[in-house]
C-alpha positions as CSV (number, residue, x, y, z in Angstrom):
1,M,-145.6,-53.4,4.4
2,T,-146.7,-56.4,6.4
3,F,-149.5,-58.8,5.6
4,N,-151.7,-57.5,8.7
5,S,-151.3,-53.8,7.5
6,I,-153.8,-51.6,5.9
7,S,-151.4,-51.2,2.9
8,F,-151.6,-54.7,2.1
9,L,-155.2,-54.7,2.0
10,F,-155.0,-52.3,-1.0
11,F,-152.0,-53.9,-2.5
12,F,-153.0,-57.4,-2.7
13,P,-156.2,-57.0,-4.6
14,A,-154.5,-54.5,-6.9
15,V,-151.8,-57.0,-7.8
16,V,-154.2,-59.9,-8.4
17,L,-156.7,-57.8,-10.3
18,C,-153.8,-56.5,-12.9
19,Y,-152.2,-60.1,-12.8
20,Y,-155.4,-61.7,-14.3
21,L,-156.3,-58.8,-16.8
22,L,-152.5,-58.8,-18.2
23,P,-151.9,-61.1,-21.0
24,H,-149.8,-64.3,-19.8
25,R,-146.5,-63.0,-21.3
26,Y,-146.6,-59.7,-19.2
27,R,-147.5,-61.2,-16.0
28,W,-144.4,-62.2,-14.4
29,I,-142.9,-58.8,-15.2
30,W,-145.8,-57.3,-13.1
31,L,-145.3,-59.7,-10.4
32,L,-141.5,-58.8,-10.5
33,V,-142.3,-55.1,-10.1
34,S,-145.0,-55.7,-7.5
35,S,-142.6,-57.9,-5.4
36,Y,-139.7,-55.2,-5.5
37,Y,-142.1,-52.4,-4.6
38,F,-143.5,-54.7,-1.7
39,Y,-139.9,-55.2,-0.5
40,M,-138.9,-51.5,-1.0
41,S,-141.8,-50.4,1.1
42,W,-139.7,-51.1,4.3
43,N,-136.4,-49.5,3.3
44,P,-135.8,-48.6,-0.5
45,K,-132.0,-48.7,-0.4
46,Y,-131.8,-52.4,1.0
47,V,-133.4,-53.5,-2.5
48,L,-129.5,-53.3,-3.6
49,L,-129.0,-56.2,-1.3
50,I,-131.4,-58.5,-2.7
51,A,-130.4,-57.2,-6.4
52,F,-126.8,-58.1,-5.5
53,S,-127.7,-61.6,-4.1
54,T,-129.9,-62.1,-7.3
55,A,-127.1,-61.1,-9.7
56,V,-124.4,-63.0,-8.1
57,T,-126.1,-66.4,-7.8
58,W,-127.4,-66.1,-11.3
59,A,-124.3,-65.2,-12.8
60,G,-122.6,-68.2,-10.6
61,G,-125.2,-70.4,-12.1
62,Q,-124.5,-69.5,-15.6
63,M,-120.8,-69.9,-15.2
64,I,-121.0,-73.1,-13.4
65,E,-123.1,-74.6,-16.4
66,A,-120.6,-73.2,-18.9
67,R,-117.5,-74.7,-17.2
68,R,-118.9,-78.1,-16.4
69,G,-115.8,-79.6,-17.7
70,S,-113.4,-78.2,-15.1
71,L,-114.4,-79.3,-11.5
72,R,-111.9,-77.2,-10.0
73,T,-113.1,-74.1,-11.6
74,V,-116.8,-74.9,-11.1
75,R,-115.9,-75.4,-7.2
76,L,-114.1,-72.2,-7.1
77,I,-117.1,-70.4,-8.8
78,L,-119.5,-71.9,-6.2
79,A,-117.2,-71.0,-3.2
80,V,-116.8,-67.2,-4.2
81,C,-120.6,-67.0,-4.9
82,I,-121.4,-68.5,-1.4
83,L,-118.9,-66.5,0.3
84,A,-119.9,-63.3,-1.3
85,N,-123.8,-63.8,0.0
86,L,-122.8,-65.0,3.2
87,A,-120.3,-61.9,3.7
88,I,-123.3,-59.8,3.1
89,L,-125.4,-61.6,5.6
90,G,-122.5,-61.9,8.1
91,F,-122.0,-58.2,8.0
92,F,-125.5,-57.2,8.6
93,K,-126.4,-59.8,11.0
94,Y,-123.3,-61.1,12.8
95,F,-120.8,-58.3,12.8
96,N,-121.8,-56.7,15.9
97,F,-122.3,-60.2,17.7
98,F,-118.7,-60.8,16.5
99,S,-117.3,-57.6,17.7
100,Q,-118.9,-57.8,21.2
101,N,-117.5,-61.1,21.7
102,V,-114.2,-60.2,20.5
103,N,-114.2,-57.3,23.1
104,A,-115.5,-59.4,25.9
105,L,-112.5,-61.8,25.3
106,M,-110.0,-59.1,25.2
107,A,-111.3,-57.5,28.5
108,A,-111.1,-60.9,30.0
109,M,-107.5,-60.9,28.9
110,H,-107.0,-57.3,30.1
111,L,-106.1,-56.4,26.6
112,Q,-106.8,-52.9,25.5
113,I,-108.1,-53.8,22.1
114,R,-111.6,-52.9,20.9
115,T,-113.2,-53.8,17.6
116,P,-115.9,-51.3,16.4
117,S,-119.6,-51.9,16.2
118,V,-121.8,-50.8,13.1
119,D,-125.4,-49.1,13.6
120,V,-127.2,-50.7,10.9
121,L,-130.7,-52.1,10.5
122,L,-131.0,-55.6,9.7
123,P,-132.6,-55.8,6.2
124,V,-135.9,-57.6,6.4
125,G,-135.9,-61.1,5.2
126,I,-132.2,-61.2,4.2
127,S,-131.8,-64.8,5.7
128,F,-134.6,-66.1,3.8
129,Y,-133.8,-64.8,0.4
130,T,-130.2,-65.4,0.9
131,F,-130.8,-69.1,1.6
132,Q,-133.2,-69.5,-1.3
133,A,-130.5,-67.8,-3.7
134,L,-127.9,-70.1,-2.3
135,G,-130.3,-73.1,-2.6
136,Y,-130.7,-72.5,-6.3
137,L,-126.9,-72.0,-6.9
138,I,-126.2,-75.4,-5.2
139,D,-128.9,-77.2,-7.0
140,V,-127.4,-75.9,-10.3
141,Y,-123.9,-77.1,-9.2
142,R,-125.2,-80.7,-8.4
143,G,-127.1,-80.7,-11.6
144,D,-130.4,-81.1,-10.0
145,I,-131.7,-78.4,-12.2
146,S,-130.6,-76.4,-15.3
147,P,-129.8,-72.7,-14.7
148,E,-132.4,-70.0,-15.4
149,P,-131.4,-68.2,-18.5
150,N,-133.4,-65.1,-17.9
151,L,-132.1,-62.9,-15.1
152,A,-135.3,-60.9,-14.6
153,R,-137.5,-64.2,-14.2
154,Y,-134.8,-65.5,-11.8
155,A,-134.9,-62.1,-9.7
156,L,-138.8,-62.8,-9.6
157,F,-138.1,-66.3,-8.0
158,V,-135.7,-64.8,-5.4
159,S,-138.2,-61.8,-4.6
160,F,-141.8,-63.2,-5.1
161,F,-143.6,-61.2,-2.6
162,P,-145.8,-63.7,-0.7
163,Q,-142.8,-65.5,0.6
164,L,-140.1,-63.0,0.4
165,V,-139.6,-62.0,3.8
166,A,-140.3,-64.9,6.0
167,G,-140.7,-68.0,3.7
168,P,-141.5,-70.7,3.0
169,I,-137.8,-70.9,1.6
170,E,-138.7,-72.2,-2.0
171,R,-136.7,-74.7,-3.8
172,S,-135.8,-73.6,-7.4
173,G,-137.1,-77.0,-8.6
174,N,-140.8,-76.2,-7.5
175,L,-141.2,-72.3,-8.0
176,L,-139.2,-71.6,-11.0
177,G,-141.0,-73.7,-13.4
178,Q,-144.3,-72.2,-12.2
179,L,-143.3,-68.9,-13.1
180,R,-143.4,-70.0,-16.8
181,E,-146.7,-71.6,-16.4
182,R,-150.1,-70.2,-17.6
183,H,-152.5,-69.6,-14.6
184,S,-156.2,-69.1,-15.4
185,F,-158.7,-67.6,-13.0
186,E,-160.2,-70.5,-11.2
187,P,-162.8,-69.4,-8.6
188,G,-162.5,-72.6,-6.5
189,Q,-158.7,-71.9,-6.2
190,V,-159.0,-68.3,-5.6
191,M,-161.6,-69.1,-2.7
192,R,-159.3,-72.0,-1.3
193,G,-156.4,-69.2,-1.2
194,L,-158.5,-66.9,0.4
195,L,-159.8,-69.1,2.9
196,T,-156.2,-70.2,3.5
197,M,-155.1,-66.7,4.1
198,A,-158.1,-66.3,6.4
199,W,-157.0,-69.1,8.7
200,G,-153.5,-67.6,8.8
201,F,-155.0,-64.1,9.9
202,F,-157.0,-65.7,12.5
203,K,-153.7,-67.3,13.9
204,K,-152.0,-64.0,13.8
205,L,-154.6,-61.5,14.7
206,V,-156.7,-63.5,17.2
207,I,-154.0,-65.8,18.9
208,A,-150.6,-64.6,18.3
209,D,-151.0,-61.0,18.9
210,R,-153.3,-61.6,22.0
211,A,-151.0,-63.9,23.6
212,A,-148.1,-61.5,22.9
213,I,-149.6,-59.0,25.3
214,L,-149.2,-61.6,28.2
215,V,-146.0,-63.2,26.8
216,T,-144.2,-59.6,26.6
217,A,-145.4,-58.3,30.0
218,V,-144.0,-61.4,31.8
219,F,-140.7,-61.6,29.9
220,D,-140.1,-58.0,30.1
221,Q,-140.7,-58.1,33.9
222,Y,-140.3,-61.6,35.0
223,T,-139.3,-60.8,38.5
224,D,-142.7,-59.4,39.1
225,Y,-144.2,-63.0,38.4
226,T,-143.9,-66.3,40.0
227,G,-142.5,-69.5,38.4
228,A,-146.0,-70.7,37.6
229,Q,-147.0,-67.5,35.9
230,I,-143.5,-67.6,33.8
231,A,-144.3,-71.2,32.9
232,L,-147.9,-70.2,31.6
233,A,-146.0,-67.4,29.6
234,V,-143.6,-69.6,28.1
235,V,-146.6,-72.1,27.1
236,L,-148.3,-69.3,25.6
237,F,-145.2,-68.2,23.7
238,A,-145.1,-71.5,22.1
239,F,-148.5,-71.0,20.7
240,Q,-147.8,-67.6,19.9
241,I,-144.6,-68.1,17.8
242,Y,-146.5,-71.1,16.1
243,C,-149.5,-69.0,15.3
244,D,-147.4,-66.0,14.2
245,F,-145.2,-67.9,12.0
246,S,-147.4,-70.8,10.7
247,G,-150.0,-67.7,10.2
248,Y,-147.5,-65.8,8.0
249,S,-146.9,-69.1,6.0
250,D,-150.9,-69.7,5.5
251,I,-151.1,-66.1,4.3
252,A,-148.1,-66.6,1.9
253,V,-149.3,-69.9,0.7
254,G,-152.7,-68.8,0.1
255,A,-151.9,-65.3,-1.6
256,A,-149.7,-67.4,-4.0
257,Q,-152.5,-69.9,-4.5
258,V,-154.9,-67.0,-5.5
259,M,-152.6,-66.4,-8.3
260,G,-152.2,-70.0,-9.4
261,F,-149.1,-70.6,-7.7
262,S,-148.3,-73.7,-5.2
263,L,-146.1,-73.0,-2.5
264,M,-144.4,-75.7,-0.2
265,K,-146.1,-76.6,3.2
266,N,-144.1,-75.1,6.0
267,F,-146.0,-76.5,9.1
268,D,-147.7,-79.8,9.7
269,R,-149.2,-79.8,13.1
270,P,-145.8,-79.9,15.0
271,Y,-147.2,-79.8,18.5
272,F,-148.8,-83.1,17.9
273,A,-145.4,-84.5,17.2
274,R,-144.2,-87.5,19.5
275,S,-140.5,-87.0,19.4
276,T,-138.4,-84.0,18.7
277,A,-136.9,-85.4,15.5
278,Q,-140.7,-85.7,14.4
279,F,-141.4,-82.1,15.6
280,W,-138.6,-80.8,13.3
281,R,-140.0,-82.6,10.5
282,R,-143.2,-80.6,10.9
283,W,-141.9,-77.2,12.2
284,H,-140.5,-74.8,9.5
285,I,-140.3,-77.5,6.9
286,S,-138.6,-75.5,4.2
287,L,-135.6,-74.5,6.7
288,T,-135.4,-77.8,8.2
289,T,-135.3,-79.6,4.7
290,W,-132.7,-76.7,3.7
291,F,-130.3,-77.4,6.5
292,R,-130.8,-81.1,5.9
293,D,-130.0,-81.0,2.2
294,Y,-127.2,-78.3,2.2
295,V,-125.7,-78.9,5.7
296,Y,-126.4,-82.3,7.3
297,I,-126.0,-84.5,4.3
298,P,-122.9,-82.9,2.9
299,L,-121.3,-83.1,6.4
300,G,-121.9,-86.9,5.9
301,G,-125.4,-87.3,7.4
302,N,-126.0,-90.7,9.0
303,R,-123.5,-92.4,6.6
304,R,-120.4,-92.5,9.0
305,G,-121.4,-94.2,11.9
306,T,-123.5,-93.1,15.0
307,L,-121.1,-90.8,16.7
308,K,-120.5,-88.8,13.5
309,K,-124.1,-88.8,12.9
310,H,-124.8,-87.3,16.3
311,I,-122.1,-84.6,15.9
312,N,-123.6,-83.7,12.5
313,I,-127.0,-83.2,14.2
314,L,-125.4,-81.0,17.0
315,I,-123.6,-78.9,14.0
316,T,-126.7,-78.5,12.1
317,F,-128.8,-77.3,14.9
318,L,-126.1,-75.0,16.2
319,L,-126.1,-73.3,12.7
320,S,-129.8,-73.2,12.8
321,G,-129.9,-71.4,16.1
322,L,-127.2,-68.9,14.7
323,W,-129.3,-68.5,11.6
324,H,-132.1,-67.4,13.9
325,G,-130.2,-64.8,15.7
326,A,-126.8,-63.4,16.5
327,S,-127.0,-63.9,20.1
328,W,-125.8,-66.7,22.4
329,N,-129.4,-67.6,23.7
330,F,-130.2,-68.6,20.0
331,V,-126.9,-70.7,19.9
332,V,-128.2,-72.4,23.2
333,W,-131.6,-73.0,21.7
334,G,-130.3,-74.6,18.7
335,L,-128.1,-76.8,20.8
336,L,-130.9,-77.8,23.0
337,N,-132.9,-78.9,20.2
338,G,-130.0,-80.9,18.7
339,I,-129.4,-82.5,22.3
340,W,-132.9,-83.6,22.6
341,Q,-132.7,-85.3,19.4
342,V,-129.4,-87.0,20.1
343,A,-130.6,-88.0,23.6
344,G,-133.9,-89.4,22.1
345,E,-131.8,-91.6,19.7
346,M,-129.4,-92.7,22.5
347,T,-132.2,-93.6,25.0
348,S,-134.5,-95.3,22.5
349,G,-133.3,-98.8,23.4
350,I,-133.7,-98.2,27.3
351,R,-137.1,-96.6,26.8
352,R,-138.2,-99.5,24.6
353,S,-137.1,-102.1,27.4
354,V,-138.8,-99.9,30.1
355,R,-142.1,-100.0,28.1
356,K,-142.0,-103.6,27.4
357,A,-141.3,-104.3,31.1
358,L,-144.2,-102.3,32.1
359,H,-146.4,-103.7,29.4
360,V,-147.1,-100.5,27.8
361,R,-148.8,-100.6,24.4
362,E,-146.7,-98.6,22.1
363,E,-149.5,-97.8,19.7
364,G,-151.9,-97.0,22.6
365,F,-153.4,-93.6,23.1
366,F,-151.9,-93.1,26.4
367,H,-148.4,-93.8,25.3
368,H,-148.9,-91.5,22.3
369,M,-150.3,-88.7,24.6
370,V,-147.3,-89.2,27.0
371,Q,-145.1,-88.7,24.0
372,T,-146.6,-85.8,22.6
373,V,-146.6,-84.0,26.1
374,T,-142.9,-84.8,26.8
375,T,-142.1,-83.6,23.3
376,F,-144.0,-80.4,23.8
377,L,-142.3,-79.7,27.3
378,L,-139.0,-80.3,25.8
379,V,-139.5,-77.9,22.8
380,D,-141.4,-75.4,25.0
381,F,-138.5,-75.4,27.6
382,A,-136.1,-74.4,24.6
383,W,-138.4,-71.7,23.5
384,L,-137.7,-70.0,26.8
385,F,-134.0,-69.2,25.4
386,F,-135.5,-68.2,22.0
387,R,-137.8,-65.7,23.4
388,A,-135.6,-64.2,26.4
389,S,-133.5,-61.0,25.4
390,G,-130.3,-62.8,26.1
391,L,-128.9,-65.9,27.5
392,R,-128.0,-64.3,30.9
393,E,-131.7,-63.2,31.2
394,A,-132.9,-66.7,30.1
395,L,-130.8,-68.3,33.0
396,R,-132.0,-65.6,35.4
397,M,-135.5,-66.2,34.5
398,I,-135.2,-69.9,35.0
399,R,-133.8,-69.4,38.5
400,H,-136.3,-66.9,39.4
401,G,-139.0,-69.5,38.4
402,V,-137.6,-72.2,40.2
403,T,-137.1,-70.1,43.5
404,H,-140.5,-68.4,43.2
405,F,-142.6,-71.2,41.8
406,A,-145.9,-70.7,43.8
407,P,-148.1,-73.0,41.7
408,L,-151.5,-71.5,42.9
409,S,-150.5,-68.3,41.7
410,V,-152.1,-68.6,38.4
411,F,-155.4,-69.1,40.2
412,S,-154.9,-66.2,42.4
413,T,-156.5,-62.9,41.7
414,E,-157.1,-59.7,43.7
415,S,-160.5,-60.3,44.1
416,G,-159.9,-63.8,45.5
417,I,-159.8,-67.5,43.6
418,G,-159.9,-67.3,40.0
419,L,-157.8,-67.6,36.8
420,N,-155.0,-65.0,36.9
421,T,-155.0,-63.4,33.5
422,M,-151.9,-61.2,34.4
423,A,-151.6,-58.6,31.6
424,L,-154.7,-59.6,29.7
425,D,-158.1,-58.7,30.9
426,A,-160.6,-61.6,31.5
427,P,-162.5,-61.4,28.3
428,D,-159.4,-61.2,26.2
429,F,-157.9,-64.2,28.0
430,L,-161.0,-66.1,27.6
431,V,-161.1,-65.3,23.7
432,L,-157.4,-66.5,23.8
433,L,-158.5,-69.8,25.5
434,A,-161.4,-70.3,23.0
435,A,-159.2,-69.5,20.0
436,L,-156.6,-71.9,21.1
437,A,-159.3,-74.6,21.2
438,V,-160.3,-73.8,17.8
439,L,-156.6,-74.1,16.6
440,L,-156.2,-77.3,18.1
441,I,-159.6,-78.7,17.0
442,G,-158.8,-77.4,13.6
443,D,-155.2,-79.3,13.6
444,L,-157.0,-82.4,14.7
445,V,-159.7,-82.4,12.2
446,S,-157.2,-81.6,9.3
447,I,-155.3,-85.0,9.8
448,K,-158.1,-86.7,8.2
449,R,-160.3,-83.9,6.6
450,D,-159.7,-81.1,4.1
451,M,-161.5,-78.4,6.2
452,I,-161.3,-75.8,3.4
453,G,-162.7,-78.4,0.8
454,M,-165.5,-79.1,3.3
455,I,-166.4,-75.6,3.2
456,L,-166.1,-75.1,-0.5
457,R,-168.4,-78.1,-1.0
458,Q,-171.2,-76.6,0.8
459,K,-174.2,-74.9,-0.9
460,I,-173.8,-71.3,-1.9
461,A,-175.9,-69.8,0.7
462,A,-174.0,-71.8,3.6
463,R,-170.7,-71.0,2.1
464,F,-171.4,-67.1,2.3
465,I,-172.8,-67.4,5.7
466,I,-169.4,-69.1,6.6
467,Y,-167.5,-66.5,4.9
468,Y,-169.3,-63.8,6.8
469,L,-168.7,-65.3,10.0
470,I,-165.1,-65.6,9.4
471,L,-164.9,-62.0,8.4
472,L,-166.8,-61.1,11.6
473,I,-164.5,-63.0,14.0
474,L,-161.4,-61.5,12.4
475,L,-163.0,-57.9,12.7
476,I,-164.5,-58.6,16.3
477,F,-161.6,-60.5,18.1
478,G,-158.6,-59.5,16.0
479,I,-155.9,-57.5,17.7
480,Y,-155.6,-54.3,15.6
481,G,-156.8,-50.6,15.4
482,P,-155.5,-47.0,15.8
483,A,-154.6,-47.5,19.4
484,F,-152.7,-50.7,18.9
485,D,-149.1,-50.8,17.4
486,A,-149.8,-54.0,15.1
487,S,-147.0,-56.5,15.8
488,S,-144.8,-57.4,12.9
489,F,-144.4,-61.0,12.3
490,I,-141.9,-62.6,14.5
491,Y,-139.7,-64.1,11.8
492,F,-139.3,-60.8,9.9
493,Q,-136.3,-60.1,12.3
494,F,-134.4,-63.1,11.1
């Protein structure tokens, strides 16, 4: 069951209605049952994996708290629990990747040794709930939180359906406490949540799934296109993945808010960032902060000199790349983003001297615009490796794009001069451009204004007109229907 499925349109209202009708003491049980049903709708047998991760980390937290006096024992418990969870994640996500690379190495050495591969589906959301459970366990080990005594309530924390399969990766210090709070039905809060969900559906249905048509066509048959057309597809993929993933996060945050829960903000206008470091403070914030708190800082962070800091950044981004996918193109994608950040720090003095020599105002609009565009281009170049089917294909795509650039091809159509919409027809392409303009304007306005708050402060007649307009836009311009194979969210595969 996905957020953009018919099933969810029936599931979510039913869950919310029963949630508010039930007495407070039973609500968390209802949410636990609903969350497990939500997850089992993909593949019932994989619920055993989330149950295993839940049981191991909960038991580990209890044992760590009970044996605080013995540091060696506590560390052993932590290590065993982490390895048990990573072993499951590693088997389902990385076994075949490891096997293929071992076989390639053996073949290069002319050795007749082959490791087997396994034919298993990657469980939906396994990387997300595994990291959420491990974050809880490490927080207990550090003494940041007290362990949750109730296994079933902790199971709800790990499986809470709005953010189960693609985040945000919630922290125990935020969500666990909310599971015990009494949440009353508040119309304003419910409407705010529904409008947040609507904004997420707009990003997903109107922008991401429409852009995906063009992006998929170009990436699947890139030799049929020029370098300029490939560049356009890469730019559109940047917006596709942003609208797809941030759209999911908006729907998750909004759905939780309808029931009175507050999930962490996962995106903060990342494409307006003026450096790659700032971009990663705004993109997939829950994962970025997870790697910062549980990988980068334990490695030493920036406490052991500049060289060690840069090595720690590269290691962290390499692991982030592997988290996203078991393929070398994801590794390169992660390393590129780490390299951009390290290079930015290493050249900051030189760039400052150049700006001073050229009398460039650092707080001026022109300078900010150059920084934003440069950051977007660096991030977007790395996205090519993320989207490509493999590292070899990414490199071939780059080579083909450079040798067949043809800059005017995006304005060349069969009928003459005009915008080449490639796999999209002209009306859909214009809808996409208009929707992207709405997205960018919305992100700009939200810097200083609460857009949803502005809507909720309108008179009732104006509010209902806005609600109907939003619904009509989604129904008319959304990509869905019996002839359309609804795209699952991109981050479900991680």
